[in-house]
DSSP file (Angstrom, degrees, kcal/mol; ACC not computed):
  #  RESIDUE AA STRUCTURE BP1 BP2  ACC     N-H-->O    O-->H-N    N-H-->O    O-->H-N    TCO  KAPPA ALPHA  PHI   PSI    X-CA   Y-CA   Z-CA
    1    1 A M              0   0    0      0, 0.0     2,-0.1     0, 0.0     6,-0.0   0.000 360.0 360.0 360.0 129.3   22.9  -30.0  -49.7
    2    2 A S    >   -     0   0    0      1,-0.1     3,-1.1     4,-0.0     0, 0.0  -0.382 360.0-106.3 -84.6 167.5   24.2  -33.5  -50.4
    3    3 A Q  T 3  S+     0   0    0      1,-0.3    -1,-0.1    -2,-0.1     0, 0.0   0.759 120.0  55.1 -65.3 -22.2   26.2  -35.6  -47.9
    4    4 A S  T 3  S+     0   0    0      2,-0.1    -1,-0.3     0, 0.0     0, 0.0   0.675  85.2 100.0 -85.4 -15.5   29.4  -34.9  -49.8
    5    5 A D  S <  S-     0   0    0     -3,-1.1     2,-0.1     1,-0.1     0, 0.0  -0.466  82.2-111.5 -69.6 140.3   29.0  -31.1  -49.6
    6    6 A P        -     0   0    0      0, 0.0    -1,-0.1     0, 0.0    -2,-0.1  -0.377  33.5-105.3 -68.6 151.2   31.1  -29.5  -46.9
    7    7 A L        -     0   0    0      1,-0.1     2,-0.0     7,-0.1    16,-0.0  -0.568  39.3-110.0 -75.7 139.1   29.2  -27.9  -43.9
    8    8 A P        -     0   0    0      0, 0.0     2,-0.3     0, 0.0    15,-0.2  -0.352  32.7-151.6 -66.7 150.6   29.1  -24.1  -44.0
    9    9 A T    >   -     0   0    0      4,-0.2     3,-2.3     1,-0.1    11,-0.3  -0.783  38.6 -62.7-119.3 167.6   31.2  -22.4  -41.4
   10   10 A A  T 3  S+     0   0    0     -2,-0.3    11,-0.2     1,-0.3    12,-0.1  -0.214 120.4   0.3 -57.0 129.2   30.7  -19.0  -39.8
   11   11 A G  T 3  S+     0   0    0      9,-1.8    -1,-0.3     1,-0.2    10,-0.1   0.392 107.0 111.4  77.1  -2.4   30.9  -16.1  -42.3
   12   12 A H  S <  S-     0   0    0     -3,-2.3     8,-0.9     8,-0.2    -1,-0.2  -0.778  74.9-100.3-106.1 149.9   31.5  -18.5  -45.3
   13   13 A P  B     -A   19   0A   0      0, 0.0     6,-0.2     0, 0.0    -4,-0.2  -0.377  31.3-132.9 -69.3 143.4   29.1  -19.1  -48.1
   14   14 A A    >   -     0   0    0      4,-3.2     3,-2.6    -6,-0.1    -7,-0.1  -0.397  36.9 -93.5 -82.7 169.1   27.0  -22.3  -48.1
   15   15 A P  T 3  S+     0   0    0      0, 0.0    -1,-0.1     0, 0.0    -8,-0.0   0.777 127.8  57.7 -58.4 -25.1   26.7  -24.4  -51.2
   16   16 A D  T 3  S-     0   0    0      2,-0.1     3,-0.1     1,-0.0     0, 0.0   0.442 121.0-108.3 -86.9   4.1   23.5  -22.5  -52.2
   17   17 A G  S <  S+     0   0    0     -3,-2.6     2,-0.2     1,-0.3    -1,-0.0   0.247  77.5 129.0  94.8 -13.2   25.4  -19.2  -52.1
   18   18 A A        -     0   0    0     -5,-0.1    -4,-3.2     1,-0.0     2,-0.6  -0.499  55.2-134.4 -76.9 145.7   23.9  -17.8  -48.9
   19   19 A V  B     -A   13   0A   0     -6,-0.2     2,-0.3    -2,-0.2    -9,-0.1  -0.886  28.8-170.6 -98.5 124.5   26.1  -16.6  -46.1
   20   20 A R        -     0   0    0     -8,-0.9    -9,-1.8    -2,-0.6    -8,-0.2  -0.771  19.5-120.2-115.6 158.5   25.1  -17.9  -42.8
   21   21 A G        -     0   0    0     -2,-0.3     2,-0.2     1,-0.2    -1,-0.2   0.090  69.4 -36.3 -74.5-162.7   26.1  -17.1  -39.2
   22   22 A Q        -     0   0    0    -12,-0.1    -1,-0.2     1,-0.1     2,-0.2  -0.399  68.6-130.4 -62.6 127.8   27.5  -19.7  -36.9
   23   23 A E        -     0   0    0    -15,-0.2     2,-0.5    -2,-0.2   -13,-0.1  -0.535  11.9-142.5 -80.3 147.3   25.9  -23.1  -37.5
   24   24 A I        -     0   0    0     -2,-0.2     2,-0.1     3,-0.0    -1,-0.0  -0.946  14.8-135.4-111.8 125.9   24.5  -25.1  -34.6
   25   25 A D     >  -     0   0    0     -2,-0.5     4,-1.6     1,-0.1     3,-0.5  -0.383  23.2-111.5 -78.7 161.6   24.9  -28.9  -34.7
   26   26 A R  H  > S+     0   0    0      1,-0.2     4,-2.4     2,-0.2     5,-0.2   0.833 115.1  60.4 -59.9 -35.9   22.1  -31.2  -33.8
   27   27 A R  H  > S+     0   0    0      1,-0.2     4,-2.5     2,-0.2    -1,-0.2   0.891 104.4  49.1 -61.8 -42.0   23.8  -32.4  -30.6
   28   28 A T  H  > S+     0   0    0     -3,-0.5     4,-2.4     2,-0.2    -1,-0.2   0.902 111.2  50.0 -64.5 -41.6   23.8  -28.8  -29.2
   29   29 A V  H  X S+     0   0    0     -4,-1.6     4,-2.4     2,-0.2    -2,-0.2   0.929 113.0  45.3 -63.4 -45.9   20.1  -28.3  -30.0
   30   30 A V  H  X S+     0   0    0     -4,-2.4     4,-2.3     2,-0.2    -2,-0.2   0.919 113.5  49.7 -64.3 -44.4   19.2  -31.6  -28.3
   31   31 A R  H  X S+     0   0    0     -4,-2.5     4,-2.2    -5,-0.2    -2,-0.2   0.917 112.2  47.7 -62.7 -44.2   21.4  -30.9  -25.3
   32   32 A T  H  X S+     0   0    0     -4,-2.4     4,-2.5     1,-0.2     5,-0.2   0.922 111.7  49.8 -64.0 -44.0   19.9  -27.4  -24.9
   33   33 A A  H  X S+     0   0    0     -4,-2.4     4,-2.6     1,-0.2    -1,-0.2   0.888 109.6  52.1 -62.5 -37.9   16.3  -28.7  -25.2
   34   34 A G  H  X S+     0   0    0     -4,-2.3     4,-2.4     2,-0.2    -2,-0.2   0.915 110.5  47.2 -64.0 -42.3   17.0  -31.3  -22.6
   35   35 A V  H  X S+     0   0    0     -4,-2.2     4,-2.0     2,-0.2    -2,-0.2   0.920 113.5  47.9 -66.7 -42.9   18.4  -28.8  -20.1
   36   36 A V  H  X S+     0   0    0     -4,-2.5     4,-2.1     1,-0.2    -2,-0.2   0.916 111.4  51.5 -63.0 -42.0   15.4  -26.5  -20.6
   37   37 A G  H  X S+     0   0    0     -4,-2.6     4,-2.6    -5,-0.2    -2,-0.2   0.903 108.4  51.0 -62.6 -41.9   13.1  -29.4  -20.2
   38   38 A L  H  X S+     0   0    0     -4,-2.4     4,-2.7     1,-0.2    -1,-0.2   0.887 107.8  53.2 -61.2 -38.8   14.7  -30.4  -17.0
   39   39 A G  H  X S+     0   0    0     -4,-2.0     4,-2.2     2,-0.2    -2,-0.2   0.911 109.7  47.6 -63.8 -41.3   14.3  -26.9  -15.7
   40   40 A V  H  X S+     0   0    0     -4,-2.1     4,-2.2     2,-0.2    -2,-0.2   0.931 113.3  48.0 -63.7 -45.5   10.6  -26.9  -16.5
   41   41 A V  H  X S+     0   0    0     -4,-2.6     4,-2.6     1,-0.2    -2,-0.2   0.909 110.7  52.2 -62.2 -41.5   10.1  -30.3  -14.8
   42   42 A G  H  X S+     0   0    0     -4,-2.7     4,-2.2     1,-0.2    -1,-0.2   0.905 109.6  48.3 -60.6 -43.5   12.1  -29.1  -11.8
   43   43 A V  H  X S+     0   0    0     -4,-2.2     4,-2.2     2,-0.2    -1,-0.2   0.899 112.4  49.1 -65.7 -39.5    9.9  -26.0  -11.4
   44   44 A A  H  X S+     0   0    0     -4,-2.2     4,-2.4     2,-0.2    -2,-0.2   0.898 110.8  50.9 -64.0 -41.3    6.7  -28.1  -11.7
   45   45 A A  H  X S+     0   0    0     -4,-2.6     4,-1.6     2,-0.2    -2,-0.2   0.913 110.7  47.7 -64.2 -42.2    8.0  -30.6   -9.1
   46   46 A V  H  < S+     0   0    0     -4,-2.2     4,-0.3     1,-0.2    -1,-0.2   0.909 112.4  49.7 -66.3 -41.2    8.8  -27.8   -6.6
   47   47 A A  H >< S+     0   0    0     -4,-2.2     3,-1.1     1,-0.2    -1,-0.2   0.895 109.5  51.9 -64.9 -38.2    5.4  -26.3   -7.2
   48   48 A A  H 3< S+     0   0    0     -4,-2.4     3,-0.5     1,-0.3    -1,-0.2   0.816 111.0  47.4 -68.4 -30.1    3.7  -29.7   -6.6
   49   49 A C  T 3< S+     0   0    0     -4,-1.6    -1,-0.3     1,-0.2    -2,-0.2   0.385  85.4  96.7 -88.9   2.9    5.6  -30.1   -3.3
   50   50 A G  S <  S-     0   0    0     -3,-1.1    -1,-0.2    -4,-0.3    -2,-0.1   0.510  94.3-100.8 -75.1  -3.3    4.7  -26.7   -2.1
   51   51 A G        -     0   0    0     -3,-0.5    -1,-0.2    -4,-0.1     3,-0.1  -0.078  37.9 -77.7 102.6 156.3    1.8  -27.8   -0.1
   52   52 A G        -     0   0    0      1,-0.1     2,-0.4    -3,-0.1    -3,-0.0  -0.190  51.8 -87.1 -84.2 177.4   -2.0  -27.7   -0.6
   53   53 A S        -     0   0    0      7,-0.1     2,-0.3     8,-0.1    -1,-0.1  -0.720  42.2-155.7 -88.9 137.0   -4.3  -24.8   -0.3
   54   54 A G        -     0   0    0     -2,-0.4     4,-0.1     2,-0.1     5,-0.0  -0.736  15.9-156.4-108.4 158.7   -5.7  -24.2    3.1
   55   55 A T        +     0   0    0     -2,-0.3     2,-0.4     2,-0.1    -1,-0.1   0.465  66.2  94.3-112.6  -3.6   -8.9  -22.5    4.1
   56   56 A T  S >  S-     0   0    0      1,-0.1     3,-2.5     2,-0.0     6,-0.3  -0.735  87.5-101.7 -92.1 134.9   -8.0  -21.4    7.6
   57   57 A A  T 3  S+     0   0    0     -2,-0.4    11,-0.4     1,-0.3    -1,-0.1  -0.252 110.9  19.9 -54.2 134.7   -6.7  -17.9    8.1
   58   58 A G  T 3  S+     0   0    0      1,-0.2    -1,-0.3     9,-0.1    -3,-0.0   0.504 103.2 124.4  83.8   2.4   -2.9  -18.0    8.5
   59   59 A G  S X>>S-     0   0    0     -3,-2.5     4,-1.3     5,-0.1     5,-0.8  -0.016  83.6 -70.5 -85.8-167.7   -2.8  -21.4    6.9
   60   60 A P  T 345S+     0   0    0      0, 0.0    -7,-0.1     0, 0.0    -3,-0.1   0.806 129.1  57.9 -58.4 -32.8   -0.9  -22.7    3.9
   61   61 A A  T 345S+     0   0    0      1,-0.2    -4,-0.1    -5,-0.2    -6,-0.1   0.888 110.1  44.1 -66.4 -37.2   -3.0  -20.7    1.3
   62   62 A G  T <45S-     0   0    0     -3,-0.7    -1,-0.2    -6,-0.3    -5,-0.1   0.692 100.1-139.6 -77.8 -20.2   -2.1  -17.4    3.1
   63   63 A G  T  <5S+     0   0    0     -4,-1.3    -2,-0.1     2,-0.2    -4,-0.1   0.539  70.4 115.1  75.5   5.6    1.5  -18.5    3.4
   64   64 A A  S   <S-     0   0    0     -5,-0.8    -5,-0.1     1,-0.3    -1,-0.1   0.529  83.7 -70.7 -89.7  -4.4    1.7  -17.0    6.9
   65   65 A G  S    S-     0   0    0     -6,-0.5    -1,-0.3     3,-0.0    -2,-0.2  -0.899  77.9 -18.8 144.1-172.2    2.3  -20.3    8.8
   66   66 A P  S    S-     0   0    0      0, 0.0     2,-0.0     0, 0.0    -2,-0.0  -0.227  71.7 -97.1 -67.6 152.8    0.6  -23.5    9.8
   67   67 A A        -     0   0    0     20,-0.1     2,-0.4     1,-0.0    -9,-0.1  -0.346  38.2-146.7 -65.9 149.8   -3.2  -23.8    9.9
   68   68 A K        -     0   0    0    -11,-0.4     2,-0.4    -3,-0.1    93,-0.2  -0.920   5.7-155.3-121.0 146.9   -4.9  -23.2   13.2
   69   69 A A  E     -B  160   0B   0     91,-2.6    91,-3.2    -2,-0.4     2,-0.5  -0.974   5.1-152.0-119.8 136.6   -8.1  -24.9   14.6
   70   70 A V  E     +B  159   0B   0     -2,-0.4     2,-0.3    89,-0.2    89,-0.2  -0.951  21.3 178.5-110.6 128.0  -10.3  -23.4   17.2
   71   71 A I  E     -B  158   0B   0     87,-2.9    87,-3.7    -2,-0.5     2,-0.3  -0.937  31.9-110.7-131.6 144.2  -12.2  -25.9   19.4
   72   72 A K  E >   -B  157   0B   0     -2,-0.3     3,-1.5    85,-0.2     4,-0.3  -0.596  20.8-136.9 -74.5 135.4  -14.6  -25.5   22.4
   73   73 A V  G >  S+     0   0    0     83,-2.8     3,-1.7    -2,-0.3    -1,-0.1   0.879 104.9  61.9 -57.0 -38.5  -13.1  -26.8   25.6
   74   74 A S  G 3  S+     0   0    0     82,-0.4    -1,-0.3     1,-0.3    83,-0.1   0.646  91.5  67.3 -64.7 -15.9  -16.5  -28.5   26.3
   75   75 A D  G <  S+     0   0    0     -3,-1.5    -1,-0.3     1,-0.1    -2,-0.2   0.617  88.7  73.4 -79.2 -11.7  -16.0  -30.7   23.2
   76   76 A I  S <  S-     0   0    0     -3,-1.7    -1,-0.1    -4,-0.3     2,-0.1  -0.887  79.0-142.6-109.8 109.1  -13.0  -32.5   24.8
   77   77 A P    >   -     0   0    0      0, 0.0     3,-2.0     0, 0.0    16,-0.5  -0.406  25.8-104.2 -71.1 143.4  -14.0  -35.0   27.5
   78   78 A V  T 3  S+     0   0    0      1,-0.3     3,-0.1    -2,-0.1    17,-0.1  -0.475 110.2  15.5 -63.1 131.2  -11.7  -35.4   30.6
   79   79 A G  T 3  S+     0   0    0     14,-3.7    40,-1.2     1,-0.3    -1,-0.3   0.433 129.8  54.3  82.3  -0.1   -9.8  -38.7   30.2
   80   80 A G    <   -     0   0    0     -3,-2.0    13,-2.3    13,-0.5    -1,-0.3  -0.404  65.9-158.1-135.9-148.5  -10.7  -38.8   26.5
   81   81 A G  E     -D   92   0C   0     35,-0.6    35,-0.4    11,-0.3     2,-0.3  -0.968  15.4-108.4-179.8-170.1  -10.5  -36.7   23.4
   82   82 A K  E     -D   91   0C   0      9,-2.5     9,-2.5    -2,-0.3     2,-0.4  -0.998  15.4-136.1-148.4 139.1  -11.8  -36.1   20.0
   83   83 A V  E     -D   90   0C   0     -2,-0.3     2,-0.7    31,-0.2     7,-0.2  -0.813  12.7-155.9 -95.7 134.6  -10.5  -36.6   16.4
   84   84 A F  E  >> -D   89   0C   0      5,-3.3     5,-1.5    -2,-0.4     4,-1.2  -0.881   7.5-172.1-112.2  98.4  -11.1  -33.7   14.0
   85   85 A D  T  45S+     0   0    0     -2,-0.7     3,-0.3     1,-0.2    -1,-0.2   0.875  79.0  59.2 -59.7 -41.1  -11.1  -35.2   10.5
   86   86 A A  T  45S+     0   0    0      1,-0.2    -1,-0.2     2,-0.1    -2,-0.0   0.859 119.9  27.4 -60.4 -36.7  -11.2  -31.9    8.6
   87   87 A T  T  45S-     0   0    0     -3,-0.5    -1,-0.2     2,-0.2    -2,-0.2   0.426 103.6-126.8-105.2  -0.4   -7.9  -30.6   10.2
   88   88 A K  T  <5 +     0   0    0     -4,-1.2    16,-2.6    -3,-0.3    17,-0.4   0.907  65.6 127.0  56.1  46.0   -6.4  -34.1   10.8
   89   89 A I  E   < -DE  84 103C   0     -5,-1.5    -5,-3.3    14,-0.3     2,-0.4  -0.929  48.5-151.0-127.2 156.9   -5.8  -33.4   14.5
   90   90 A V  E     -DE  83 102C   0     12,-2.3    12,-2.3    -2,-0.3     2,-0.4  -0.999  12.2-162.6-125.2 129.7   -6.7  -35.2   17.6
   91   91 A V  E     -DE  82 101C   0     -9,-2.5    -9,-2.5    -2,-0.4     2,-0.3  -0.938  10.3-174.7-115.0 133.6   -7.2  -33.3   20.9
   92   92 A T  E     -DE  81 100C   0      8,-3.1     8,-2.3    -2,-0.4   -11,-0.3  -0.851  24.1-154.9-125.9 161.9   -7.1  -35.0   24.3
   93   93 A Q  E     +     0   0C   0    -13,-2.3   -14,-3.7   -16,-0.5   -13,-0.5  -0.717  15.4 178.1-133.5  80.1   -7.7  -33.9   27.9
   94   94 A P  E    S+     0   0C   0      0, 0.0     2,-0.3     0, 0.0    -1,-0.1   0.850  75.0   4.8 -54.2 -40.6   -5.7  -36.5   30.0
   95   95 A S  E >  S- E   0  98C   0      3,-0.6     3,-2.6    -3,-0.1   -15,-0.0  -0.952 107.8 -65.0-140.2 161.3   -6.7  -34.7   33.2
   96   96 A A  T 3  S+     0   0    0     -2,-0.3     3,-0.1     1,-0.3    -3,-0.0  -0.196 121.3   3.8 -51.1 122.4   -9.1  -31.8   33.9
   97   97 A G  T 3  S+     0   0    0      1,-0.2     2,-0.7   -24,-0.1    -1,-0.3   0.378 102.4 112.0  83.8  -2.6   -7.7  -28.6   32.4
   98   98 A E  E <   -E   95   0C   0     -3,-2.6    -3,-0.6     2,-0.0     2,-0.4  -0.905  46.9-173.7-106.5 115.2   -4.7  -30.3   30.7
   99   99 A F  E     -     0   0C   0     -2,-0.7     2,-0.3    -6,-0.2    -6,-0.2  -0.886   7.4-179.7-112.9 138.8   -5.1  -30.3   26.9
  100  100 A K  E     -E   92   0C   0     -8,-2.3    -8,-3.1    -2,-0.4     2,-0.3  -0.952   5.9-164.8-130.4 150.9   -2.9  -32.0   24.4
  101  101 A A  E     +EF  91 149C   0     48,-0.5    48,-2.7    -2,-0.3     2,-0.3  -0.996   9.9 171.8-139.5 146.6   -3.0  -32.1   20.6
  102  102 A F  E     -EF  90 148C   0    -12,-2.3   -12,-2.3    -2,-0.3    46,-0.2  -0.915  43.6 -82.7-141.2 164.5   -1.4  -34.4   18.0
  103  103 A S  E     -E   89   0C   0     44,-2.4   -14,-0.3    -2,-0.3   -15,-0.1  -0.521  33.7-143.7 -63.7 141.0   -1.5  -35.1   14.3
  104  104 A A        +     0   0    0    -16,-2.6     9,-2.9    -2,-0.2     2,-0.7   0.283  69.6 106.2 -91.3  11.4   -4.3  -37.5   13.7
  105  105 A I  B    S-G  112   0D   0    -17,-0.4     7,-0.2     7,-0.2    -2,-0.1  -0.816  74.3-126.0 -94.3 115.3   -2.3  -39.3   11.0
  106  106 A C     >  -     0   0    0      5,-3.4     4,-1.5    -2,-0.7     5,-0.1  -0.339   9.8-137.9 -61.2 137.0   -1.0  -42.7   12.1
  107  107 A T  T  4 S+     0   0    0     37,-0.3    -1,-0.1     1,-0.2    -2,-0.0   0.501  93.4  65.8 -77.9  -2.4    2.7  -43.0   11.6
  108  108 A H  T  4 S-     0   0    0     34,-0.1    -1,-0.2     3,-0.1    -3,-0.0   0.971 129.3 -17.1 -80.8 -65.2    2.4  -46.5   10.3
  109  109 A K  T  4 S-     0   0    0      2,-0.1    -2,-0.2    33,-0.0    -3,-0.0   0.260  93.9 -98.7-129.6  10.8    0.5  -46.1    7.0
  110  110 A G     <  +     0   0    0     -4,-1.5    -3,-0.1     1,-0.2     2,-0.1   0.639  67.9 149.3  85.5  12.4   -1.1  -42.7    7.1
  111  111 A C        -     0   0    0     -6,-0.1    -5,-3.4     1,-0.1     2,-0.4  -0.412  53.6-106.2 -73.0 157.1   -4.6  -43.6    8.2
  112  112 A T  B     -G  105   0D   0     -7,-0.2    -7,-0.2    -2,-0.1    13,-0.1  -0.736  38.6-112.4 -83.1 128.9   -6.6  -41.2   10.3
  113  113 A V        -     0   0    0     -9,-2.9    10,-0.3    -2,-0.4     3,-0.1  -0.223  21.8-142.1 -59.4 155.8   -6.9  -42.3   13.9
  114  114 A A        -     0   0    0      8,-3.1     2,-0.3     1,-0.3   -31,-0.2   0.819  54.3 -45.5 -95.9 -33.6  -10.4  -43.3   15.0
  115  115 A G  E     -H  122   0E   0      7,-1.0     7,-2.2   -33,-0.1     2,-0.4  -0.989  44.5-100.1 179.2-179.3  -10.8  -42.1   18.5
  116  116 A V  E     +H  121   0E   0    -35,-0.4   -35,-0.6    -2,-0.3     2,-0.3  -0.998  39.0 154.0-132.7 127.9   -9.7  -41.6   22.1
  117  117 A A  E >   +H  120   0E   0      3,-2.3     3,-1.9    -2,-0.4   -37,-0.1  -0.979  64.5   0.5-152.3 141.2  -10.8  -43.8   25.1
  118  118 A N  T 3  S-     0   0    0     -2,-0.3   -38,-0.1     1,-0.3     3,-0.1   0.831 129.4 -53.1  51.3  38.4   -9.2  -44.7   28.4
  119  119 A G  T 3  S+     0   0    0    -40,-1.2    13,-2.3     1,-0.2     2,-0.4   0.638 116.4 110.6  76.2  13.6   -6.1  -42.7   27.8
  120  120 A T  E <   -HI 117 131E   0     -3,-1.9    -3,-2.3    11,-0.2     2,-0.5  -0.981  56.1-151.7-129.0 132.5   -5.4  -44.3   24.4
  121  121 A I  E     -HI 116 130E   0      9,-2.8     9,-2.3    -2,-0.4     2,-0.4  -0.856  26.5-156.2 -93.5 130.2   -5.6  -43.0   20.8
  122  122 A T  E     -HI 115 129E   0     -7,-2.2    -8,-3.1    -2,-0.5    -7,-1.0  -0.878  15.2-150.3-118.3 144.8   -6.5  -45.8   18.4
  123  123 A C     >  -     0   0    0      5,-2.3     4,-1.1    -2,-0.4   -10,-0.2  -0.950   7.1-156.3-108.4 124.6   -5.9  -46.3   14.7
  124  124 A P  T  4 S+     0   0    0      0, 0.0    -1,-0.1     0, 0.0   -11,-0.1   0.675  80.5  69.2 -75.2 -17.1   -8.5  -48.5   13.0
  125  125 A C  T  4 S-     0   0    0      1,-0.1   -12,-0.0   -13,-0.1   -13,-0.0   0.965 123.8  -7.5 -70.8 -54.2   -6.3  -49.6   10.1
  126  126 A H  T  4 S-     0   0    0     -3,-0.1    -1,-0.1     2,-0.1    16,-0.0   0.238  99.5 -97.7-133.7  12.5   -3.7  -51.9   11.7
  127  127 A G     <  +     0   0    0     -4,-1.1     2,-0.0     1,-0.2    -2,-0.0   0.608  60.9 161.1  86.5  12.6   -4.3  -51.6   15.4
  128  128 A S        -     0   0    0     -5,-0.1    -5,-2.3    12,-0.1     2,-0.3  -0.382  19.3-162.9 -64.9 146.0   -1.7  -49.0   16.4
  129  129 A T  E     -IJ 122 139E   0     10,-2.5     9,-2.7    -7,-0.2    10,-1.3  -0.962   5.4-165.4-132.1 152.0   -2.3  -47.3   19.7
  130  130 A Y  E     -IJ 121 137E   0     -9,-2.3    -9,-2.8    -2,-0.3     2,-0.4  -0.957  30.9-103.1-136.0 150.8   -0.8  -44.1   21.2
  131  131 A N  E  >  -I  120   0E   0      5,-2.8     4,-2.9    -2,-0.3   -11,-0.2  -0.615  26.5-144.7 -71.4 126.5   -0.7  -42.6   24.7
  132  132 A A  T  4 S+     0   0    0    -13,-2.3    -1,-0.1    -2,-0.4   -12,-0.1   0.655  97.0  47.5 -70.7 -16.1   -3.3  -39.8   24.8
  133  133 A A  T  4 S+     0   0    0    -14,-0.3    -1,-0.2   -40,-0.1   -32,-0.1   0.756 130.6  15.6 -93.0 -28.2   -1.1  -37.6   27.0
  134  134 A T  T  4 S-     0   0    0     -3,-0.2    -2,-0.2     2,-0.1     3,-0.1   0.605  88.4-125.6-122.3 -19.7    2.2  -37.9   25.1
  135  135 A G     <  +     0   0    0     -4,-2.9    11,-2.5     1,-0.3    -3,-0.1   0.457  59.2 149.9  79.7   1.2    1.4  -39.3   21.6
  136  136 A A        -     0   0    0      9,-0.2    -5,-2.8    -5,-0.1     2,-0.3  -0.331  56.4-101.3 -67.8 148.5    4.0  -42.1   22.2
  137  137 A V  E     +J  130   0E   0     -7,-0.2    -7,-0.3     1,-0.1    -1,-0.1  -0.522  41.3 172.6 -69.4 130.0    3.4  -45.5   20.6
  138  138 A T  E     -     0   0E   0     -9,-2.7     2,-0.3     1,-0.4    -8,-0.2   0.482  63.0 -11.7-116.9  -8.8    1.9  -48.0   23.1
  139  139 A G  E    S+J  129   0E   0    -10,-1.3   -10,-2.5     3,-0.0    -1,-0.4  -0.954  91.8  44.0-178.7 164.5    1.1  -50.8   20.6
  140  140 A G  S    S-     0   0    0     -2,-0.3   -13,-0.1   -12,-0.3   -12,-0.1  -0.262  95.1 -49.7  85.7-173.0    0.9  -52.0   17.1
  141  141 A P  S    S+     0   0    0      0, 0.0    -1,-0.2     0, 0.0   -14,-0.1   0.506  83.7 130.0 -80.4  -5.6    3.1  -51.5   14.0
  142  142 A A        -     0   0    0     -3,-0.4   -34,-0.1     1,-0.2   -13,-0.1  -0.261  43.7-158.7 -53.4 128.8    3.4  -47.6   14.3
  143  143 A P        +     0   0    0      0, 0.0    -1,-0.2     0, 0.0   -35,-0.1   0.627  67.9  21.6 -86.8 -14.0    7.1  -46.8   14.1
  144  144 A A  S    S-     0   0    0     -8,-0.0   -37,-0.3     3,-0.0   -36,-0.1  -0.962  84.9 -91.9-150.1 161.1    7.0  -43.3   15.7
  145  145 A P        -     0   0    0      0, 0.0    -9,-0.2     0, 0.0   -10,-0.1  -0.249  52.4 -89.7 -70.8 164.8    4.8  -41.2   18.0
  146  146 A L        -     0   0    0    -11,-2.5     2,-0.1     1,-0.1   -40,-0.1  -0.604  51.4-105.7 -70.1 133.5    2.1  -38.9   16.8
  147  147 A P        -     0   0    0      0, 0.0   -44,-2.4     0, 0.0   -42,-0.1  -0.428  38.2-121.4 -62.3 131.4    3.7  -35.4   16.1
  148  148 A A  E     -F  102   0C   0    -46,-0.2   -46,-0.3    -2,-0.1     2,-0.3  -0.408  22.7-155.6 -74.5 149.6    2.6  -33.0   18.9
  149  149 A K  E     -F  101   0C   0    -48,-2.7   -48,-0.5    -2,-0.1     2,-0.4  -0.779  25.5-102.4-116.6 164.6    0.7  -29.8   18.1
  150  150 A T        -     0   0    0     -2,-0.3    11,-2.4   -50,-0.1     2,-0.5  -0.767  33.4-162.2 -91.7 132.3    0.6  -26.6   20.1
  151  151 A V  E     -C  160   0B   0     -2,-0.4     2,-0.5     9,-0.2     9,-0.2  -0.967   5.8-172.0-117.2 129.3   -2.6  -26.0   22.2
  152  152 A T  E     -C  159   0B   0      7,-2.5     7,-2.8    -2,-0.5     2,-0.5  -0.988  10.8-151.6-121.4 126.4   -3.5  -22.6   23.6
  153  153 A V  E     +C  158   0B   0     -2,-0.5     2,-0.4     5,-0.2     5,-0.2  -0.843  19.9 169.1 -99.6 129.3   -6.4  -22.2   26.0
  154  154 A S  E >   -C  157   0B   0      3,-2.8     3,-1.8    -2,-0.5     2,-0.3  -0.889  63.2 -53.8-140.7 106.9   -8.3  -18.9   26.0
  155  155 A G  T 3  S-     0   0    0     -2,-0.4    -1,-0.0     1,-0.3     0, 0.0  -0.474 122.2 -16.4  63.6-126.1  -11.6  -18.8   28.0
  156  156 A G  T 3  S+     0   0    0     -2,-0.3   -83,-2.8    -3,-0.1   -82,-0.4   0.182 123.1  85.2 -96.0  15.9  -13.8  -21.6   26.7
  157  157 A S  E <   -BC  72 154B   0     -3,-1.8    -3,-2.8   -85,-0.3     2,-0.4  -0.898  58.3-152.7-124.2 149.1  -11.7  -22.2   23.5
  158  158 A L  E     -BC  71 153B   0    -87,-3.7   -87,-2.9    -2,-0.3     2,-0.5  -0.947   8.3-157.9-112.2 137.9   -8.7  -24.1   22.5
  159  159 A T  E     -BC  70 152B   0     -7,-2.8    -7,-2.5    -2,-0.4     2,-0.5  -0.981  10.3-166.6-114.4 124.6   -6.5  -23.0   19.6
  160  160 A V  E      BC  69 151B   0    -91,-3.2   -91,-2.6    -2,-0.5    -9,-0.2  -0.935 360.0 360.0-113.2 129.9   -4.4  -25.8   18.0
  161  161 A S              0   0    0    -11,-2.4   -10,-0.1    -2,-0.5    -1,-0.1   0.339 360.0 360.0-141.6 360.0   -1.6  -25.0   15.6
């Protein structure tokens, strides 16, 4: 078909004699492909933000709720605490029998806190410090407290979720 030939319309013969259905212009094809492409990208983005896979029962992989960690009471010293790198939590015992747990991710730049001593949780990256009993910022560039976790004591074990 030359540029001077008229475009076929629905139900009318084209210059080559064939009768075609409704013709679709290039703009409609491009626009439809763009919308479909955005839909695929949107689904991929939602899937990517859906969370990682967890290995703890009831964790993200099971979809039943947050991951839980079980810890021996004897692993947490009175007046101190312990950082659990695998689960990114820090558990403290500010006074005998009182257990607290927080996210071990520093609120400044996302480093994992290093330890607990003398009632203080410390971050090795930029010197932020947190209160071991409350998670509140006590020094450094951290903009917010460590998010608290739930601690349940049962016999000689702590469950953190």
